[in-house]
All heavy atoms as a GROMACS GRO file, in nm:
protein
  572
    1MET      N    1   1.938  -1.216  -1.192
    1MET     CA    2   1.827  -1.244  -1.102
    1MET      C    3   1.765  -1.116  -1.047
    1MET      O    4   1.644  -1.110  -1.027
    1MET     CB    5   1.872  -1.331  -0.986
    1MET     CG    6   1.898  -1.476  -1.025
    1MET     SD    7   1.955  -1.576  -0.889
    1MET     CE    8   1.820  -1.566  -0.777
    2LEU      N    9   1.846  -1.015  -1.021
    2LEU     CA   10   1.794  -0.892  -0.963
    2LEU      C   11   1.703  -0.818  -1.061
    2LEU      O   12   1.613  -0.746  -1.018
    2LEU     CB   13   1.908  -0.800  -0.921
    2LEU     CG   14   1.992  -0.848  -0.803
    2LEU    CD1   15   2.104  -0.749  -0.775
    2LEU    CD2   16   1.906  -0.868  -0.680
    3THR      N   17   1.723  -0.838  -1.190
    3THR     CA   18   1.639  -0.768  -1.287
    3THR      C   19   1.499  -0.828  -1.294
    3THR      O   20   1.410  -0.765  -1.351
    3THR     CB   21   1.703  -0.771  -1.426
    3THR    OG1   22   1.722  -0.907  -1.466
    3THR    CG2   23   1.835  -0.697  -1.426
    4THR      N   24   1.477  -0.945  -1.238
    4THR     CA   25   1.346  -1.009  -1.243
    4THR      C   26   1.255  -0.967  -1.128
    4THR      O   27   1.138  -1.000  -1.127
    4THR     CB   28   1.359  -1.161  -1.243
    4THR    OG1   29   1.423  -1.203  -1.122
    4THR    CG2   30   1.439  -1.209  -1.362
    5ILE      N   31   1.310  -0.895  -1.029
    5ILE     CA   32   1.229  -0.851  -0.914
    5ILE      C   33   1.136  -0.739  -0.961
    5ILE      O   34   1.180  -0.644  -1.024
    5ILE     CB   35   1.317  -0.800  -0.799
    5ILE    CG1   36   1.414  -0.908  -0.753
    5ILE    CG2   37   1.230  -0.756  -0.682
    5ILE    CD1   38   1.513  -0.860  -0.649
    6GLN      N   39   1.010  -0.750  -0.929
    6GLN     CA   40   0.912  -0.648  -0.965
    6GLN      C   41   0.886  -0.558  -0.844
    6GLN      O   42   0.804  -0.589  -0.759
    6GLN     CB   43   0.784  -0.711  -1.014
    6GLN     CG   44   0.801  -0.786  -1.144
    6GLN     CD   45   0.670  -0.843  -1.195
    6GLN    OE1   46   0.570  -0.842  -1.125
    6GLN    NE2   47   0.672  -0.892  -1.317
    7PHE      N   48   0.960  -0.447  -0.841
    7PHE     CA   49   0.943  -0.350  -0.733
    7PHE      C   50   0.821  -0.263  -0.760
    7PHE      O   51   0.784  -0.240  -0.874
    7PHE     CB   52   1.066  -0.261  -0.720
    7PHE     CG   53   1.188  -0.332  -0.672
    7PHE    CD1   54   1.299  -0.344  -0.752
    7PHE    CD2   55   1.192  -0.388  -0.545
    7PHE    CE1   56   1.412  -0.409  -0.708
    7PHE    CE2   57   1.304  -0.454  -0.500
    7PHE     CZ   58   1.415  -0.464  -0.582
    8LYS      N   59   0.761  -0.215  -0.654
    8LYS     CA   60   0.650  -0.120  -0.666
    8LYS      C   61   0.701   0.017  -0.627
    8LYS      O   62   0.788   0.032  -0.542
    8LYS     CB   63   0.534  -0.162  -0.576
    8LYS     CG   64   0.473  -0.292  -0.624
    8LYS     CD   65   0.350  -0.328  -0.548
    8LYS     CE   66   0.295  -0.458  -0.604
    8LYS     NZ   67   0.187  -0.509  -0.526
    9ASN      N   68   0.645   0.118  -0.690
    9ASN     CA   69   0.689   0.255  -0.670
    9ASN      C   70   0.614   0.317  -0.553
    9ASN      O   71   0.493   0.328  -0.556
    9ASN     CB   72   0.664   0.334  -0.798
    9ASN     CG   73   0.727   0.470  -0.795
    9ASN    OD1   74   0.755   0.525  -0.691
    9ASN    ND2   75   0.750   0.524  -0.914
   10PRO      N   76   0.688   0.363  -0.448
   10PRO     CA   77   0.622   0.427  -0.334
   10PRO      C   78   0.545   0.554  -0.373
   10PRO      O   79   0.442   0.584  -0.314
   10PRO     CB   80   0.737   0.461  -0.240
   10PRO     CG   81   0.847   0.371  -0.279
   10PRO     CD   82   0.831   0.346  -0.425
   11THR      N   83   0.596   0.626  -0.471
   11THR     CA   84   0.527   0.747  -0.516
   11THR      C   85   0.392   0.712  -0.578
   11THR      O   86   0.292   0.781  -0.556
   11THR     CB   87   0.613   0.824  -0.616
   11THR    OG1   88   0.740   0.850  -0.556
   11THR    CG2   89   0.549   0.954  -0.657
   12THR      N   90   0.387   0.602  -0.653
   12THR     CA   91   0.261   0.557  -0.709
   12THR      C   92   0.164   0.519  -0.598
   12THR      O   93   0.045   0.548  -0.606
   12THR     CB   94   0.283   0.437  -0.803
   12THR    OG1   95   0.376   0.475  -0.904
   12THR    CG2   96   0.154   0.392  -0.867
   13GLY      N   97   0.216   0.456  -0.492
   13GLY     CA   98   0.132   0.423  -0.376
   13GLY      C   99   0.075   0.548  -0.311
   13GLY      O  100  -0.040   0.551  -0.271
   14LEU      N  101   0.158   0.654  -0.302
   14LEU     CA  102   0.111   0.779  -0.244
   14LEU      C  103   0.004   0.842  -0.332
   14LEU      O  104  -0.100   0.888  -0.282
   14LEU     CB  105   0.228   0.876  -0.226
   14LEU     CG  106   0.194   1.014  -0.171
   14LEU    CD1  107   0.134   1.002  -0.031
   14LEU    CD2  108   0.317   1.100  -0.169
   15ILE      N  109   0.024   0.840  -0.463
   15ILE     CA  110  -0.075   0.896  -0.556
   15ILE      C  111  -0.205   0.816  -0.548
   15ILE      O  112  -0.314   0.873  -0.547
   15ILE     CB  113  -0.019   0.900  -0.699
   15ILE    CG1  114   0.094   1.003  -0.706
   15ILE    CG2  115  -0.129   0.932  -0.800
   15ILE    CD1  116   0.173   0.999  -0.834
   16CYS      N  117  -0.193   0.684  -0.539
   16CYS     CA  118  -0.314   0.601  -0.523
   16CYS      C  119  -0.388   0.638  -0.395
   16CYS      O  120  -0.511   0.643  -0.392
   16CYS     CB  121  -0.276   0.454  -0.518
   16CYS     SG  122  -0.224   0.383  -0.675
   17GLY      N  123  -0.312   0.667  -0.288
   17GLY     CA  124  -0.373   0.706  -0.162
   17GLY      C  125  -0.442   0.840  -0.171
   17GLY      O  126  -0.550   0.860  -0.114
   18LEU      N  127  -0.381   0.934  -0.242
   18LEU     CA  128  -0.441   1.066  -0.255
   18LEU      C  129  -0.566   1.063  -0.341
   18LEU      O  130  -0.666   1.129  -0.311
   18LEU     CB  131  -0.340   1.164  -0.317
   18LEU     CG  132  -0.223   1.204  -0.228
   18LEU    CD1  133  -0.120   1.283  -0.308
   18LEU    CD2  134  -0.271   1.284  -0.109
   19LEU      N  135  -0.562   0.986  -0.450
   19LEU     CA  136  -0.674   0.984  -0.544
   19LEU      C  137  -0.781   0.880  -0.507
   19LEU      O  138  -0.899   0.904  -0.533
   19LEU     CB  139  -0.623   0.958  -0.686
   19LEU     CG  140  -0.529   1.064  -0.744
   19LEU    CD1  141  -0.482   1.023  -0.880
   19LEU    CD2  142  -0.596   1.199  -0.747
   20GLY      N  143  -0.739   0.768  -0.453
   20GLY     CA  144  -0.836   0.663  -0.426
   20GLY      C  145  -0.825   0.602  -0.290
   20GLY      O  146  -0.862   0.485  -0.269
   21GLY      N  147  -0.772   0.678  -0.193
   21GLY     CA  148  -0.755   0.626  -0.057
   21GLY      C  149  -0.884   0.586   0.009
   21GLY      O  150  -0.889   0.493   0.089
   22GLY      N  151  -0.992   0.656  -0.026
   22GLY     CA  152  -1.121   0.626   0.035
   22GLY      C  153  -1.178   0.492  -0.006
   22GLY      O  154  -1.260   0.435   0.064
   23ILE      N  155  -1.133   0.444  -0.120
   23ILE     CA  156  -1.179   0.312  -0.168
   23ILE      C  157  -1.065   0.212  -0.170
   23ILE      O  158  -1.069   0.112  -0.242
   23ILE     CB  159  -1.248   0.323  -0.305
   23ILE    CG1  160  -1.157   0.389  -0.408
   23ILE    CG2  161  -1.380   0.396  -0.293
   23ILE    CD1  162  -1.210   0.386  -0.549
   24ALA      N  163  -0.961   0.239  -0.093
   24ALA     CA  164  -0.851   0.146  -0.065
   24ALA      C  165  -0.766   0.109  -0.187
   24ALA      O  166  -0.702   0.005  -0.189
   24ALA     CB  167  -0.903   0.020   0.003
   25VAL      N  168  -0.760   0.196  -0.285
   25VAL     CA  169  -0.678   0.168  -0.403
   25VAL      C  170  -0.531   0.151  -0.363
   25VAL      O  171  -0.461   0.065  -0.415
   25VAL     CB  172  -0.693   0.281  -0.507
   25VAL    CG1  173  -0.595   0.264  -0.622
   25VAL    CG2  174  -0.835   0.286  -0.559
   26ASP      N  175  -0.485   0.231  -0.265
   26ASP     CA  176  -0.346   0.223  -0.221
   26ASP      C  177  -0.314   0.088  -0.158
   26ASP      O  178  -0.208   0.030  -0.183
   26ASP     CB  179  -0.314   0.338  -0.126
   26ASP     CG  180  -0.413   0.353  -0.011
   26ASP    OD1  181  -0.516   0.284  -0.010
   26ASP    OD2  182  -0.387   0.436   0.077
   27ARG      N  183  -0.404   0.036  -0.077
   27ARG     CA  184  -0.381  -0.095  -0.014
   27ARG      C  185  -0.383  -0.208  -0.117
   27ARG      O  186  -0.303  -0.301  -0.109
   27ARG     CB  187  -0.486  -0.122   0.094
   27ARG     CG  188  -0.462  -0.044   0.221
   27ARG     CD  189  -0.338  -0.094   0.290
   27ARG     NE  190  -0.306  -0.010   0.405
   27ARG     CZ  191  -0.213  -0.041   0.491
   27ARG    NH1  192  -0.141  -0.149   0.478
   27ARG    NH2  193  -0.188   0.040   0.592
   28PHE      N  194  -0.473  -0.199  -0.214
   28PHE     CA  195  -0.475  -0.301  -0.319
   28PHE      C  196  -0.349  -0.294  -0.404
   28PHE      O  197  -0.293  -0.396  -0.443
   28PHE     CB  198  -0.601  -0.288  -0.406
   28PHE     CG  199  -0.728  -0.326  -0.333
   28PHE    CD1  200  -0.828  -0.233  -0.313
   28PHE    CD2  201  -0.744  -0.454  -0.283
   28PHE    CE1  202  -0.944  -0.268  -0.246
   28PHE    CE2  203  -0.860  -0.490  -0.214
   28PHE     CZ  204  -0.960  -0.396  -0.197
   29TYR      N  205  -0.300  -0.174  -0.433
   29TYR     CA  206  -0.175  -0.158  -0.509
   29TYR      C  207  -0.058  -0.220  -0.432
   29TYR      O  208   0.025  -0.288  -0.489
   29TYR     CB  209  -0.147  -0.010  -0.536
   29TYR     CG  210  -0.011   0.014  -0.598
   29TYR    CD1  211   0.013  -0.019  -0.732
   29TYR    CD2  212   0.094   0.067  -0.525
   29TYR    CE1  213   0.137   0.001  -0.788
   29TYR    CE2  214   0.218   0.087  -0.580
   29TYR     CZ  215   0.239   0.054  -0.712
   29TYR     OH  216   0.363   0.074  -0.768
   30LYS      N  217  -0.055  -0.199  -0.300
   30LYS     CA  218   0.053  -0.254  -0.218
   30LYS      C  219   0.045  -0.406  -0.209
   30LYS      O  220   0.145  -0.472  -0.188
   30LYS     CB  221   0.046  -0.192  -0.078
   30LYS     CG  222   0.161  -0.231   0.012
   30LYS     CD  223   0.148  -0.165   0.148
   30LYS     CE  224   0.260  -0.203   0.239
   30LYS     NZ  225   0.266  -0.345   0.270
   31GLY      N  226  -0.072  -0.461  -0.226
   31GLY     CA  227  -0.090  -0.606  -0.218
   31GLY      C  228  -0.156  -0.650  -0.089
   31GLY      O  229  -0.166  -0.770  -0.065
   32ASP      N  230  -0.200  -0.558  -0.009
   32ASP     CA  231  -0.270  -0.590   0.117
   32ASP      C  232  -0.420  -0.601   0.090
   32ASP      O  233  -0.498  -0.511   0.123
   32ASP     CB  234  -0.244  -0.482   0.222
   32ASP     CG  235  -0.100  -0.477   0.268
   32ASP    OD1  236  -0.031  -0.579   0.253
   32ASP    OD2  237  -0.058  -0.372   0.319
   33ILE      N  238  -0.462  -0.710   0.031
   33ILE     CA  239  -0.601  -0.729  -0.010
   33ILE      C  240  -0.693  -0.730   0.112
   33ILE      O  241  -0.797  -0.664   0.113
   33ILE     CB  242  -0.618  -0.857  -0.094
   33ILE    CG1  243  -0.521  -0.859  -0.212
   33ILE    CG2  244  -0.763  -0.873  -0.138
   33ILE    CD1  245  -0.533  -0.743  -0.307
   34GLY      N  246  -0.656  -0.803   0.214
   34GLY     CA  247  -0.740  -0.813   0.334
   34GLY      C  248  -0.758  -0.677   0.402
   34GLY      O  249  -0.868  -0.640   0.442
   35LEU      N  250  -0.648  -0.602   0.414
   35LEU     CA  251  -0.658  -0.470   0.475
   35LEU      C  252  -0.735  -0.374   0.384
   35LEU      O  253  -0.804  -0.284   0.433
   35LEU     CB  254  -0.519  -0.413   0.503
   35LEU     CG  255  -0.446  -0.473   0.622
   35LEU    CD1  256  -0.305  -0.418   0.632
   35LEU    CD2  257  -0.521  -0.448   0.749
   36GLY      N  258  -0.726  -0.393   0.253
   36GLY     CA  259  -0.804  -0.311   0.162
   36GLY      C  260  -0.953  -0.332   0.180
   36GLY      O  261  -1.031  -0.236   0.184
   37ILE      N  262  -0.993  -0.456   0.194
   37ILE     CA  263  -1.134  -0.486   0.217
   37ILE      C  264  -1.180  -0.430   0.351
   37ILE      O  265  -1.288  -0.372   0.362
   37ILE     CB  266  -1.159  -0.638   0.207
   37ILE    CG1  267  -1.136  -0.685   0.063
   37ILE    CG2  268  -1.299  -0.676   0.255
   37ILE    CD1  269  -1.131  -0.834   0.044
   38ALA      N  270  -1.096  -0.446   0.454
   38ALA     CA  271  -1.131  -0.390   0.586
   38ALA      C  272  -1.139  -0.238   0.581
   38ALA      O  273  -1.226  -0.178   0.645
   38ALA     CB  274  -1.027  -0.434   0.690
   39LYS      N  275  -1.051  -0.176   0.504
   39LYS     CA  276  -1.053  -0.030   0.492
   39LYS      C  277  -1.182   0.017   0.424
   39LYS      O  278  -1.243   0.114   0.467
   39LYS     CB  279  -0.931   0.017   0.415
   39LYS     CG  280  -0.917   0.167   0.405
   39LYS     CD  281  -0.786   0.202   0.336
   39LYS     CE  282  -0.768   0.349   0.321
   39LYS     NZ  283  -0.642   0.382   0.254
   40ILE      N  284  -1.222  -0.052   0.319
   40ILE     CA  285  -1.346  -0.017   0.250
   40ILE      C  286  -1.464  -0.029   0.345
   40ILE      O  287  -1.551   0.057   0.351
   40ILE     CB  288  -1.367  -0.103   0.124
   40ILE    CG1  289  -1.267  -0.064   0.017
   40ILE    CG2  290  -1.509  -0.089   0.071
   40ILE    CD1  291  -1.268  -0.155  -0.104
   41ALA      N  292  -1.466  -0.138   0.422
   41ALA     CA  293  -1.575  -0.160   0.517
   41ALA      C  294  -1.578  -0.050   0.624
   41ALA      O  295  -1.686   0.000   0.657
   41ALA     CB  296  -1.562  -0.296   0.584
   42SER      N  297  -1.462  -0.010   0.672
   42SER     CA  298  -1.460   0.092   0.776
   42SER      C  299  -1.494   0.230   0.719
   42SER      O  300  -1.555   0.312   0.788
   42SER     CB  301  -1.326   0.095   0.848
   42SER     OG  302  -1.224   0.141   0.763
   43VAL      N  303  -1.455   0.256   0.595
   43VAL     CA  304  -1.490   0.384   0.532
   43VAL      C  305  -1.641   0.392   0.512
   43VAL      O  306  -1.700   0.498   0.527
   43VAL     CB  307  -1.414   0.402   0.399
   43VAL    CG1  308  -1.469   0.518   0.320
   43VAL    CG2  309  -1.266   0.424   0.425
   44CYS      N  310  -1.700   0.280   0.483
   44CYS     CA  311  -1.845   0.278   0.462
   44CYS      C  312  -1.921   0.316   0.588
   44CYS      O  313  -2.031   0.368   0.581
   44CYS     CB  314  -1.891   0.141   0.413
   44CYS     SG  315  -1.838   0.105   0.244
   45ILE      N  316  -1.862   0.293   0.703
   45ILE     CA  317  -1.931   0.330   0.827
   45ILE      C  318  -1.869   0.456   0.889
   45ILE      O  319  -1.883   0.481   1.007
   45ILE     CB  320  -1.931   0.213   0.928
   45ILE    CG1  321  -1.789   0.168   0.960
   45ILE    CG2  322  -2.015   0.099   0.878
   45ILE    CD1  323  -1.781   0.067   1.072
   46LEU      N  324  -1.798   0.534   0.809
   46LEU     CA  325  -1.743   0.664   0.845
   46LEU      C  326  -1.638   0.662   0.955
   46LEU      O  327  -1.605   0.766   1.011
   46LEU     CB  328  -1.855   0.762   0.880
   46LEU     CG  329  -1.956   0.789   0.770
   46LEU    CD1  330  -2.070   0.874   0.823
   46LEU    CD2  331  -1.890   0.855   0.651
   47VAL      N  332  -1.583   0.549   0.986
   47VAL     CA  333  -1.476   0.541   1.085
   47VAL      C  334  -1.341   0.545   1.015
   47VAL      O  335  -1.240   0.578   1.076
   47VAL     CB  336  -1.489   0.411   1.169
   47VAL    CG1  337  -1.377   0.396   1.268
   47VAL    CG2  338  -1.623   0.407   1.238
   48GLY      N  339  -1.340   0.516   0.889
   48GLY     CA  340  -1.215   0.499   0.817
   48GLY      C  341  -1.146   0.626   0.774
   48GLY      O  342  -1.038   0.618   0.716
   49PHE      N  343  -1.200   0.743   0.802
   49PHE     CA  344  -1.134   0.866   0.759
   49PHE      C  345  -0.993   0.875   0.816
   49PHE      O  346  -0.899   0.914   0.747
   49PHE     CB  347  -1.216   0.989   0.799
   49PHE     CG  348  -1.146   1.118   0.764
   49PHE    CD1  349  -1.140   1.160   0.633
   49PHE    CD2  350  -1.085   1.194   0.862
   49PHE    CE1  351  -1.075   1.277   0.599
   49PHE    CE2  352  -1.021   1.311   0.831
   49PHE     CZ  353  -1.016   1.354   0.698
   50VAL      N  354  -0.977   0.840   0.942
   50VAL     CA  355  -0.845   0.842   1.005
   50VAL      C  356  -0.753   0.743   0.935
   50VAL      O  357  -0.636   0.770   0.911
   50VAL     CB  358  -0.855   0.810   1.156
   50VAL    CG1  359  -0.720   0.797   1.219
   50VAL    CG2  360  -0.939   0.916   1.225
   51TRP      N  361  -0.808   0.628   0.898
   51TRP     CA  362  -0.730   0.528   0.829
   51TRP      C  363  -0.683   0.579   0.692
   51TRP      O  364  -0.570   0.556   0.651
   51TRP     CB  365  -0.814   0.402   0.812
   51TRP     CG  366  -0.736   0.277   0.780
   51TRP    CD1  367  -0.606   0.268   0.742
   51TRP    CD2  368  -0.786   0.145   0.781
   51TRP    NE1  369  -0.571   0.138   0.720
   51TRP    CE2  370  -0.680   0.060   0.744
   51TRP    CE3  371  -0.909   0.090   0.810
   51TRP    CZ2  372  -0.695  -0.078   0.734
   51TRP    CZ3  373  -0.923  -0.048   0.800
   51TRP    CH2  374  -0.817  -0.130   0.763
   52VAL      N  375  -0.768   0.650   0.622
   52VAL     CA  376  -0.733   0.706   0.491
   52VAL      C  377  -0.616   0.802   0.506
   52VAL      O  378  -0.519   0.797   0.430
   52VAL     CB  379  -0.854   0.777   0.427
   52VAL    CG1  380  -0.813   0.854   0.304
   52VAL    CG2  381  -0.963   0.676   0.392
   53VAL      N  382  -0.620   0.888   0.605
   53VAL     CA  383  -0.513   0.984   0.627
   53VAL      C  384  -0.385   0.912   0.671
   53VAL      O  385  -0.276   0.944   0.623
   53VAL     CB  386  -0.556   1.090   0.730
   53VAL    CG1  387  -0.440   1.182   0.766
   53VAL    CG2  388  -0.673   1.171   0.676
   54ALA      N  389  -0.396   0.816   0.760
   54ALA     CA  390  -0.279   0.742   0.807
   54ALA      C  391  -0.211   0.667   0.694
   54ALA      O  392  -0.088   0.660   0.687
   54ALA     CB  393  -0.319   0.647   0.919
   55ASP      N  394  -0.290   0.612   0.602
   55ASP     CA  395  -0.232   0.536   0.491
   55ASP      C  396  -0.153   0.624   0.394
   55ASP      O  397  -0.070   0.573   0.319
   55ASP     CB  398  -0.340   0.459   0.416
   55ASP     CG  399  -0.364   0.322   0.475
   55ASP    OD1  400  -0.285   0.282   0.564
   55ASP    OD2  401  -0.458   0.255   0.431
   56LEU      N  402  -0.177   0.754   0.394
   56LEU     CA  403  -0.096   0.842   0.311
   56LEU      C  404   0.050   0.837   0.354
   56LEU      O  405   0.139   0.862   0.274
   56LEU     CB  406  -0.148   0.986   0.320
   56LEU     CG  407  -0.284   1.011   0.257
   56LEU    CD1  408  -0.326   1.155   0.280
   56LEU    CD2  409  -0.283   0.980   0.109
   57PHE      N  410   0.074   0.802   0.479
   57PHE     CA  411   0.210   0.790   0.529
   57PHE      C  412   0.257   0.644   0.535
   57PHE      O  413   0.372   0.614   0.509
   57PHE     CB  414   0.221   0.852   0.669
   57PHE     CG  415   0.184   0.997   0.671
   57PHE    CD1  416   0.058   1.037   0.709
   57PHE    CD2  417   0.275   1.094   0.632
   57PHE    CE1  418   0.022   1.172   0.710
   57PHE    CE2  419   0.241   1.228   0.632
   57PHE     CZ  420   0.114   1.267   0.671
   58LEU      N  421   0.166   0.555   0.571
   58LEU     CA  422   0.203   0.415   0.593
   58LEU      C  423   0.226   0.336   0.464
   58LEU      O  424   0.314   0.251   0.459
   58LEU     CB  425   0.096   0.345   0.677
   58LEU     CG  426   0.078   0.400   0.819
   58LEU    CD1  427  -0.038   0.331   0.889
   58LEU    CD2  428   0.206   0.384   0.898
   59VAL      N  429   0.146   0.359   0.361
   59VAL     CA  430   0.157   0.279   0.239
   59VAL      C  431   0.290   0.301   0.167
   59VAL      O  432   0.358   0.204   0.134
   59VAL     CB  433   0.035   0.300   0.147
   59VAL    CG1  434   0.059   0.241   0.010
   59VAL    CG2  435  -0.089   0.238   0.210
   60PRO      N  436   0.334   0.426   0.141
   60PRO     CA  437   0.464   0.441   0.076
   60PRO      C  438   0.579   0.380   0.157
   60PRO      O  439   0.669   0.316   0.101
   60PRO     CB  440   0.482   0.593   0.062
   60PRO     CG  441   0.344   0.647   0.062
   60PRO     CD  442   0.266   0.556   0.154
   61LYS      N  443   0.574   0.394   0.290
   61LYS     CA  444   0.676   0.335   0.375
   61LYS      C  445   0.671   0.182   0.366
   61LYS      O  446   0.774   0.116   0.358
   61LYS     CB  447   0.657   0.381   0.520
   61LYS     CG  448   0.760   0.328   0.614
   61LYS     CD  449   0.737   0.378   0.755
   61LYS     CE  450   0.837   0.318   0.850
   61LYS     NZ  451   0.816   0.363   0.988
   62GLY      N  452   0.552   0.128   0.366
   62GLY     CA  453   0.535  -0.018   0.356
   62GLY      C  454   0.583  -0.072   0.222
   62GLY      O  455   0.641  -0.180   0.215
   63ILE      N  456   0.560   0.004   0.115
   63ILE     CA  457   0.606  -0.040  -0.017
   63ILE      C  458   0.758  -0.044  -0.019
   63ILE      O  459   0.818  -0.138  -0.072
   63ILE     CB  460   0.550   0.052  -0.127
   63ILE    CG1  461   0.400   0.029  -0.143
   63ILE    CG2  462   0.622   0.030  -0.260
   63ILE    CD1  463   0.332   0.126  -0.236
   64ARG      N  464   0.823   0.058   0.039
   64ARG     CA  465   0.970   0.057   0.045
   64ARG      C  466   1.019  -0.065   0.122
   64ARG      O  467   1.116  -0.130   0.082
   64ARG     CB  468   1.020   0.185   0.110
   64ARG     CG  469   1.012   0.305   0.021
   64ARG     CD  470   1.080   0.427   0.086
   64ARG     NE  471   1.033   0.548   0.022
   64ARG     CZ  472   0.936   0.626   0.069
   64ARG    NH1  473   0.878   0.598   0.184
   64ARG    NH2  474   0.899   0.733   0.004
   65LYS      N  475   0.953  -0.098   0.233
   65LYS     CA  476   0.994  -0.214   0.312
   65LYS      C  477   0.973  -0.343   0.234
   65LYS      O  478   1.059  -0.431   0.235
   65LYS     CB  479   0.916  -0.218   0.444
   65LYS     CG  480   0.956  -0.334   0.534
   65LYS     CD  481   0.867  -0.342   0.656
   65LYS     CE  482   0.898  -0.459   0.744
   65LYS     NZ  483   0.905  -0.588   0.678
   66ASP      N  484   0.860  -0.356   0.165
   66ASP     CA  485   0.834  -0.475   0.085
   66ASP      C  486   0.938  -0.490  -0.024
   66ASP      O  487   0.986  -0.602  -0.052
   66ASP     CB  488   0.694  -0.471   0.022
   66ASP     CG  489   0.583  -0.482   0.125
   66ASP    OD1  490   0.612  -0.519   0.242
   66ASP    OD2  491   0.467  -0.454   0.089
   67ASN      N  492   0.976  -0.380  -0.089
   67ASN     CA  493   1.078  -0.385  -0.193
   67ASN      C  494   1.212  -0.430  -0.135
   67ASN      O  495   1.282  -0.511  -0.195
   67ASN     CB  496   1.094  -0.249  -0.260
   67ASN     CG  497   0.978  -0.215  -0.352
   67ASN    OD1  498   0.904  -0.302  -0.394
   67ASN    ND2  499   0.964  -0.087  -0.383
   68LEU      N  500   1.248  -0.378  -0.018
   68LEU     CA  501   1.372  -0.419   0.047
   68LEU      C  502   1.369  -0.566   0.085
   68LEU      O  503   1.467  -0.638   0.067
   68LEU     CB  504   1.398  -0.333   0.171
   68LEU     CG  505   1.528  -0.359   0.245
   68LEU    CD1  506   1.648  -0.334   0.155
   68LEU    CD2  507   1.536  -0.273   0.369
   69ASP      N  508   1.254  -0.614   0.134
   69ASP     CA  509   1.241  -0.755   0.167
   69ASP      C  510   1.258  -0.844   0.044
   69ASP      O  511   1.321  -0.949   0.050
   69ASP     CB  512   1.105  -0.783   0.233
   69ASP     CG  513   1.095  -0.724   0.373
   69ASP    OD1  514   1.199  -0.687   0.431
   69ASP    OD2  515   0.980  -0.713   0.423
   70LYS      N  516   1.198  -0.802  -0.068
   70LYS     CA  517   1.214  -0.878  -0.193
   70LYS      C  518   1.360  -0.882  -0.234
   70LYS      O  519   1.411  -0.988  -0.276
   70LYS     CB  520   1.133  -0.814  -0.306
   70LYS     CG  521   0.985  -0.833  -0.295
   70LYS     CD  522   0.915  -0.763  -0.412
   70LYS     CE  523   0.766  -0.766  -0.398
   70LYS     NZ  524   0.700  -0.694  -0.509
   71LEU      N  525   1.428  -0.769  -0.224
   71LEU     CA  526   1.569  -0.764  -0.261
   71LEU      C  527   1.652  -0.854  -0.171
   71LEU      O  528   1.738  -0.930  -0.217
   71LEU     CB  529   1.620  -0.620  -0.254
   71LEU     CG  530   1.766  -0.598  -0.290
   71LEU    CD1  531   1.791  -0.638  -0.434
   71LEU    CD2  532   1.804  -0.453  -0.268
   72ASN      N  533   1.625  -0.851  -0.040
   72ASN     CA  534   1.699  -0.936   0.054
   72ASN      C  535   1.674  -1.085   0.026
   72ASN      O  536   1.767  -1.165   0.035
   72ASN     CB  537   1.658  -0.904   0.198
   72ASN     CG  538   1.721  -0.776   0.247
   72ASN    OD1  539   1.826  -0.736   0.199
   72ASN    ND2  540   1.656  -0.710   0.341
   73MET      N  541   1.552  -1.121  -0.011
   73MET     CA  542   1.522  -1.262  -0.042
   73MET      C  543   1.599  -1.307  -0.167
   73MET      O  544   1.646  -1.419  -0.172
   73MET     CB  545   1.372  -1.281  -0.063
   73MET     CG  546   1.290  -1.270   0.064
   73MET     SD  547   1.335  -1.395   0.186
   73MET     CE  548   1.280  -1.541   0.103
   74MET      N  549   1.609  -1.218  -0.264
   74MET     CA  550   1.681  -1.255  -0.387
   74MET      C  551   1.831  -1.263  -0.364
   74MET      O  552   1.899  -1.342  -0.428
   74MET     CB  553   1.652  -1.153  -0.497
   74MET     CG  554   1.512  -1.160  -0.551
   74MET     SD  555   1.470  -1.321  -0.621
   74MET     CE  556   1.570  -1.319  -0.768
   75LEU      N  557   1.885  -1.186  -0.271
   75LEU     CA  558   2.028  -1.188  -0.245
   75LEU      C  559   2.070  -1.305  -0.157
   75LEU      O  560   2.187  -1.338  -0.153
   75LEU     CB  561   2.070  -1.055  -0.179
   75LEU     CG  562   2.061  -0.932  -0.269
   75LEU    CD1  563   2.095  -0.807  -0.190
   75LEU    CD2  564   2.151  -0.947  -0.389
   76MET      N  565   1.975  -1.365  -0.087
   76MET     CA  566   2.010  -1.477   0.001
   76MET      C  567   2.021  -1.605  -0.077
   76MET      O  568   1.976  -1.650  -0.161
   76MET     CB  569   1.909  -1.493   0.112
   76MET     CG  570   1.917  -1.383   0.211
   76MET     SD  571   1.800  -1.416   0.343
   76MET     CE  572   1.885  -1.342   0.478
   0.00000   0.00000   0.00000
């Protein structure tokens, strides 16, 4: 059962943030579609720069947490 879990790579999330953070590629990779759309909207009005920088730290951490949650669900 553990081999069927599809984990996401935090490093890939960080690379997505570095290369496409301005267009929310990192949030879409993580699976946060709603936050990705909100990020794109805020970047369009020049408020999202802080969000882009913050996501360089938050997305990899969030991916690790999501992976741990998936593992815990499979073990229960």
